[in-house]
N, C-alpha and C positions, 0 to 999 in steps of 0.2 A: 530343307533341300540340300542335297549333297553336292559338294564342289569336286570338280575333277582336278587332276594335276595339270600344270601348264602344257606338258607334252601331250597328254590324253585329250585336252581341250583342242589343241591344234589338230590332232588326228581326226577328231570328230567333226571339226569345221571343214577340213579338206574333204572328208568322206561325204559330208552333206552336199557341198558345193560341187565337187569335181568327180565324186564316185570312187575316189581312192584316198587312202590315208596319207599319201604324199602329194605335195603341190606339183602339178605338171611344170616341166621346164619353161614352157612358154608363158607361164604366170609367175615366174620367179620374182618379178618386180612387184607382185602383190603381197609378198610376205610381210612387209612393214605395216600395210593397212590391215592385214589379217591380225597381226599382233594388237593393233589398236581396237579391233572389234572384240577380240578376246578379253582385253582389258575392260571394255565397256560391259561385257557379259559376265564378268567376274567368275569365269570358269564354271558357270551353271549350265549343265547339259541341256535343259529345256530351252533356255535362252539361246544357246549356241545353235541348236537344231532349228529353232524358229527363225533366227536371223539368216542362218545358212540356207534355209528353204527359200527365202526371199531372194538371196543372191543367186541361187542356182537357176532361177527363172529368167535372169537377165541374159538375153541372147548375145548381146554385145557387151562383154565384160570390160569395164574401164575402171581405172583407180579412182577417177573423179566420181563415177557413179557410186562406188563403194564408200567413198568418203561422205557422200550425201546420205547414205544409209546410217553411217555412224552418227551423224548429227541428229538423226531422227530417233536413235535409241534413247529412251528416257533417262534422265539423270537420277531418277528415283532408284534405279537399279544399283547405283554406286553407293547410295547411302542407306537404301532399304532393299536388300536383295531377297527379301521374303515375299509375301503374298502380293502386296500392292505393286511393287516394282515389277514383278513377273507379269502381273496382269497388264501393265502398260506395254510390255514387250509383246505379249501375245495380241493385244489390241492392234499393235502396229502391223503384225502379220495379217490380221483380218483386213485392216484398212488397205493393205497392199494387194488384195485380191481384185481381179477384174470384176466388173459389174455382173457378168453372167454367173459368177461363182458365188457371190455374196449370199444370195437367196438359198442356194443349194447348201452352203456351209452353215448358215443360221438354222436350217431345218434340222441339223443334227441334234439340236437341243430337245427335240421331242422324245429322245431316248434317255433312259435313266443313266446315272453315273455307272461306269464299268460295263455298260451294255455292249455286246459284240454286235457291231453294225455290219450286216452282210450285203455284199455287192448287189445281188440280184434283186432282193426286196427293195433296197434303197433306190436303185435306178428306176425301178417300176413306179415307186412312189413319186420320185421327182417328176417323172413324165406325167403322171396323173395329176399332180399339183400344178402343172403348166410352167415349171421352172426352166425347162430346157425346150428348145425348138429346133427343128431342122431348118438350117439356113437355106435360103433360095439358091445360093451359089454352091451349095454343098450336096454331095450324094448321100450324106448320113441320114439315117432314119431318126425318129424321135428318141428311140431307145439307144441307138448307137451314139447319139449326141450326149445322152446321159452317162453312158459308159466313159466317154471322153472326159466329161466333167469329173467323174469319180477318179480317173487316172491322174488328172491334173491336181486334184486335192492331195492325192498320195504323193505326187512329185514335189509338192511344196513342203513336205515334212511337218505339216501342222496337225497330223493325227498319227497314231501309233499302229502301223499295219501288222497283221498276222504274219508270222514268219513262214508259215506253211502256205506256199503258193499253189495255185491251181495247176493242172497238167499243162496248160499253155503259158505258164509263167505269170499269170495275172494275180494280183493281190485279191484274195477272196473276201476279206473282212478287215475291220479295223476298230480301234477304240479311240475315244476322245479323251485327252488328258483332263483331269478334274479341274485344273485352273482354267484351261481353255473353255471347258464347259460353262464355268462361272461367267466368263467373258461374254460368250454368245447368248447365254440365258439372259443376262442383264440387257444386252442389245435388243433381244427379242421382245422383252417387256416394254422397253422404251419405245420401240417402233410398232407395237401391237402386232408383231409378226407371229408369235406363239404365246398363248396363256397356259398357266400351269396349275394343276392341283396335285398336292402331295409331292412337289418337286423338292428334293434335298440335294445339297452339294456338300463338299467336304468340310466346309466351315459352318454348316447349318446342323442343328441337332433335332429340330422338330420335323416329324414326318407329315403331320396333317396341316400343311400350309397351302394357301391359295395365292397365286401371284398373277394378277391381272392388271394390265395397264390402261385399258379403255373399256368403255361400255359395250362396244361391239366386239365379241370374241369371234375371231376368224379361224384360228387353229387352236385346238384344245388338246393338251396332253395330261392325262391322269396317270400318275406313276406310283401311287402308294397302294400297297396290298389291301389295307383297310382304311379307306378315306371316305368319311361320310360328312365332312364339313362342306356342305353345299350352300350355306347361307349366303355366301358372297357371290355365288353363281346364280342363285335363283332369281335375282332381280336383273340379271344381265340379259342382253338380247341374244339368247342362244340360237334363234332361227338363222342368225348370220354365220354360224359355224360351218366352215367348208371342209374341215379335216378334224377327225377325232381319233386319238391314239390312246388306248388303255393298255398299259403294259405293267408287269409286276403285280397284276391283280389276279392271282390264281386261287384265291379263296372262294368258297361257295357263296359268300355274301357279296352282292353287287355294290360297287362304290356309288356314291351320289344317288341314293335311292329315289330322290325326287325328280331326277332327270330321265326323260324318255327319249328314245330315238326318234319318235314322232315330232319332237320339238325341233329337229334339225333337218328340215327338208331340203336344205341346200348342200348337204354333205356330198363331197366328191371322193373323199378318202376316208375309209373306216378300217382301222386295224385293231382287232380284239384278240390278238394272239395270246393264248394261254389262259383266257378268261373261262373259268369253270362254272360260272353262274348263269350262263346264257339259257334262256327258257325258249319254248316253242313260240311264245308271244313275242319275244324279242326278235326271233327269226322272221316272224310275219311282219313285224314293224320294219325291219331292215329291208324287206322286199318291197316296201313302199317308197324307198329312197331312190327315186327314178333318175337322179343325177349322178349316182355312184359310178366312179370309174375304177376304183381300187377297193376290193373287199377281201380282208384276211380273217378267216375263221380258224386259222391253224391252231391245233391243240386245244380246241374248245369242246363242249359237250353236246354238240348238235347231233341229231339222230342220223341213222344209216342212209336215209333218203332225204335229199333236199326238197323243200316244198315246191309245188308247181309254180307258185308266185315268183320264184327266182327268175323266170322268164320275162318278167316285167322290167328288169334292170337293164334296159337296152343300151345304156351308155357304158356298161361294164367292159373293162379292158383286162383286168386281172381278177381272177377268183381263186383264192388259196384255201383248200380244205385238207391240206396235209395233216397227218397225225390226228385225224378225227375218225369217227365211225362211218363216215360216208362211203357207201359201196355202190350206190345206184344213183345215176343222174336222170332226172325226169325229162320227159319228151319236150317240155317247155324250154329246156336250156338251148334247144336249137334256134330259138328266137334271138339269142344273144349274138347278133351279127357283127358286133365290134370286139368280141372277146378274142384277145391274143393269147393269153396265158391261162390255161386250165391246170391248176396244180393240185395233185392228189397223190395218194399212195405214200410209201415210205421204205426205209431201209432197216435191216438188222445189222448192228455194228458188232464186230468181233474183237476190236481193239479200242482202247480209250482214245487213241489218236484219230480214230475213224478212218485209218488208212486201209483197213480190211473191212469190207461191208458187202452186203448182198441184198438184192431186191426182195422185199417181203411180199410173197404172193397173197397173203391174207389181207393186204391192204389194196389190192387191185380193184378197179372200178369197172362198172358196166356202162357203156355209152348207149344211148337210145338210137334206134334206126332213124336215119335222116340227118345225122350230125354233119354229114359232108356239105350241108348248106351253110355251115359256119365257116365261110371262106377266109375270114381274118385269122383263124387259128394258127398260131405259130408253135404251140407246145401242147402236146397231149399227154396225160398222166399215165400211170401204170394201168394199162388197158387190158381187161380180162377178155380175151378173144374166144375163150371157151363158152362163155355165156353171151357174148355179142359177136358171133362169127362174121356178121355183116361188116363189121369194122374193117376187116382186112381189105375189102374192096373199096369201102367208102373213103379211106384215107387218100386214095390216089387223086381225089378231086381237090385236096387242100394244097393249093399251089404255093402257099406261104409257109408251110410246115417246116420247122427247123429241128424240132426235137420230138422223137417218137419212141415210146416203150410199149411193147406188146408181150403178153405172156399167156400161157395156158398150162394146165396140169395134165389133162388126158390127151394123148395124140389122136388126131383125126386127119382128115384130108384138107383141113382149112388152110394150111400153109401153102398149098399148091398154087393158090391164086395171089399169094402175097408178093411173089417175086416180080410179077407184072406191075403191081401197085408201086413197089419200091422204085422200079425203073422210071416211073412217071414223076417221081419226087427227086430225081437225080440232081436237079439244078438248085434245090432249096435245102435238102436235108443235111444237117450238121452233126446230129447226134442220133444214133440208132441202138436200141436195145431189143433183142429177140430172146425170149426165155421159154424154153420147153422143159417142164419139170418131168423128168423121166420116171418110169416105174422100174422096180428091180427086175432084172431079167429081160428088159426091153432092148433088143439088139438093133432095132430099126434105126437108121440114121435120120432122126426126125427133121434135121435142118438141111437135108440134102438139097432142097430147092434152092438154097443159096449158091450152089455150084452148078445146078442143072437147068436153071431157068434161062432160056435164050434171051428174053427181053432184058433180064437183069444183066446178063453177060454182055449184051450190046450197049446198055446204058446203065452202068452201075452208079451209086451215089458217090461220085468222085470227090465231092467237097466235104465228105465226112471228117469231122475232127475227133469224134468219140464213138467207139463201137464196143458193145457188150453182147456177147453171145453165150447162151447156155442151151446145151442140147447136142446130141451126137452129130458130128460132121465127118469124122475120119480123115478128110483132107480139107485144107483151106480153099475157099472159093478163089479161083484164079484172079479175079478182079481186085482182091485185097492188095496185091502188089502195086496197083495203080493209085492207091489212096495216099497221095503225096502230102495231104494236109492232116493226116491222122496223127493226133497227139496222145490219145488215150485208148488202150485196148484191154479188155477184161474177158477172159475165157473160163468157162466152167463146164465140166462134163462133155467136153467136145471130142475127147479121145484122139487127139491129133498126134501124129508120129514125128520122127526126127526131122523130116523136111520142113516142119513148121518154123524151126528156129532160124534157118537160113533165110526164109522169106521175110520173117519179122525183123531180122537183123538188118535188112536193107531198106526198112522204112525210115527215111531220113528225118522225118519230123516227130517220130515216136518218142514221147517224153515219159509216159507211164505205162508199164506192162504188169498186168496182174494175172497170174496163173493159179487158178483155184483147183479144187479137188477134181481129179479125173480129166483135167484139161489136156494133159500130155501123158503119152504112154512110153516115152523113151526112158532109158536108164541114166542118161547123162544129159545135163543142160549145160551147154558150153557157149559162152559169149565170146566169140572169136575176135581176133584183131581186125580192126576197121569195120566192125559191125556195131549196131545200136549206138550210133555216134551222137544222138541227142538224148538218150535215155537218162532220166534223173531219178526214177522211182521204179523198183522191182519188188513184187510181192510173189512169193512161192508159198502156197498154202496146202500142206498135207497131200502132196502128190506121191502116192504109195509106191509107184514103180521107180522113183528117182533114187539113186544112191550116190550121185556126185553132181555137184555144181562147180563149174570151173570158170574162172574169169581170166582170160588171156591178157597179156600186156597189150594195150591199145584197144581192147574191147570195152564198150560202155565207159568211155573216158570221163563222162560227166555225171556218172551215177552218184547220187547224194544220199539216198535213203534205200535201205535194204530191209525188207520185212519177211521174216521167216517163221513158219510154223513147222518145227523140226519133227514133232511127234517123237516116237521111240526109235531114233536113228542110231543104231548100235554099229552099223558098218557103213554109214553114209558120211561123206566128207564134203567140205567146202574148200576149194583150192584157189589160190591166186587172189585172195581178198586184199592183199597189199598192193595189187596192181590197180585198184580203184583209187586213184590219187585224189579224187574229189569227195570221197566218202565222208559223211559227217554224222550219220545216224544209222544204227542197226537196231531193229525191233525184233525181239524174240517173244513169241507168244504160243500158247497152247500147252500140250503135255510134253514138256521139254526134257530130253535126255541129259542128265547132269554131266556125264562124261564128255559128250559132244559140246556142251556149253563151255566147259573149261577149256577144251582145245581151241574152240573158236575165239574165246575171250583172250587167250594167250596170243593168238595170231593178230587180233585186233590191237592189242597192247603194243605190238611191234609196228603198227601202221603209223606212218609219219604224221598223219592228221589227227591221231588219237580220237576216232569217232566216239560219239556217245552211244552206250549200249543200254537199252531199256528192256525190261523183262516183265511179262505179265501173263496171267491166266487168260485163256480164251473166254470172251464174254458170251457164252451160249445161254 
């Protein structure tokens, strides 16, 4: 483990505790105790961040309180700053967690080492496991409480968050340090919280290992790609398993061949992401697990249509069939009255950072007639309204719906009824995607209903945080200027003129703006002074009419990431890039003109922040 210099150690501690590399003036009297903490931590960054995360949580910071923390730092770190001493420090961080966070944090052990743990999946699993509850005195829902726990774990600096934040500034994912994973894995086995098959950590060499602390296995995590050592499990009481996670098992051979889903009738959580060995019989057996609340079949080999028996999983809250062949949902799915999250469909990514992506129509799903009876639905997947036109009317009855994505290839009259449906969702909808895939030569403004519908004009979805539009508009719907919570906007083939820029520039919450092919017909894209005041990400993707992008001084003052598909820009220019004082990353992708790249790179080299420039081919 690498040691920092004393000065860098001090900066890291201050940054972790106070959010700045300098000690605030009101805490000048803490400098001596800070030096004592750094002496105890022996300038080890992991120890500093761990202890700093504990100190940051103290609402009322006192020297006496900090001195108490010093006394708790194990002496082993002074004599043995390697593995064992660090384990003791990280155990101290775990012990400092409030009761309601300990189960949530131990649960992270179900994921393999170096696994990217994503916010959405984790909070849904926490809720399904019963680790979080909506307090009687709180207005938070179960899932909102889980998000709060996620944020609290991030704030304690006991995990490594992804640097790329979501458009609303949230941490989207994190990893658990390998030594911390050792610590919580040990505690899980001691407390019979999670049992493991194939679990390996940084100091273990064997892949085919089984770690079980008690006869009754309650949560089981199978992590090896080829793990068939089931002898130690076969005699265990598997019917008591409440949660089963099989990750890292992408081979066609199933792990633990002697174990059947039918042995685990008490399962509440089943995560089979990436398992390529699932059979039709497995799927039939899964449909008999009537207590299931969370089911992830993401990236598996299940067929294009789910079996009718899926309707028997009446306790199901989350069903994830993303990155599968599923295109049709059976009529029986309407019996899932507790289902909140129906996750299907997928994206095509055009950059390795995934900053440039597009909805993949080939993954859209068909919903059965009568799905409006599923009143608990909060999220509907990539919905193919060309093959299920009834859906545009049915969605208006889903009063808890927060995320909706609809798409079709061939233009028809179906959109005309959709404006009225959207107006009835105005109080709940947070994310909306409307995709009309145009045919060449089609001049009809397919999405004109967004501007012309009287119901929608009177009652627009004012709480929208995310909006994605594809299809000809010509003019922006007038109600867009009233979207004061909108943080993410993506436009494609909308054919909008110069007036668009002024309207969007006045959206005070807009953090991410993505302008794709044919979204804009103007020749100049100018981010003027006092506009785009919250913008942090801008994507400009092959807009043929555009020959100049200008950043005025005071325009987009917080822009951090600029992604450009320049194409063959021989007479096109980017001006004022040095006015972007917060710029830290420029992505260039696609068929890039070398002369323009050299000119742009020279200007970036003069930027006081020296942003990182990345260049890659388009991932078509």
